[in-house]
Residue, then its C-alpha position, 0 to 999 in steps of 0.5 A: m500500499d502506498l501513501v500519497t499526499i493531497g495537494s493544495k488543490n485537493q489533487i492526488v498523484i497515483p503512484k507509478a507502481v499502481r498505474e503500471k498494474i492497472k493498464a486502464l489508468k492513462p492521462g485524460r482517462k476518467v475514473k469514478i471515486y466512491s466513498l466507502n465510509h468516513n475514511t475509505l475511498i475506492i478509485k475505479a477506472d471508468t469502463q471503456s466504450w466498445l469503440e475505445g476498447s477495440y481501437g487498434s486491435m486489428k494492427r496484428a491481424w494486418s501486420k503481415e499483409d498489405p490491406l490495400n493490396t488485399l482489397e484490390e485482389s478481392r475487387n478483382q475477383w468480382 
């Protein structure tokens, strides 16, 4: 467990070790904060939309092929 300090503007810095474990924590990402009781907070990464989650997922699928060449070959088969 890491100890963080609340700054003058009521901001906290999430420790690097925590950010590395939780891959969803990126700059600009929204998080939800819940008050569990009078001295416990829960910080949860907001769920991604389907579009955000799937962006870039096909890079590996097309890494060995030229997508424009494949498209042109498909068109020529018609």
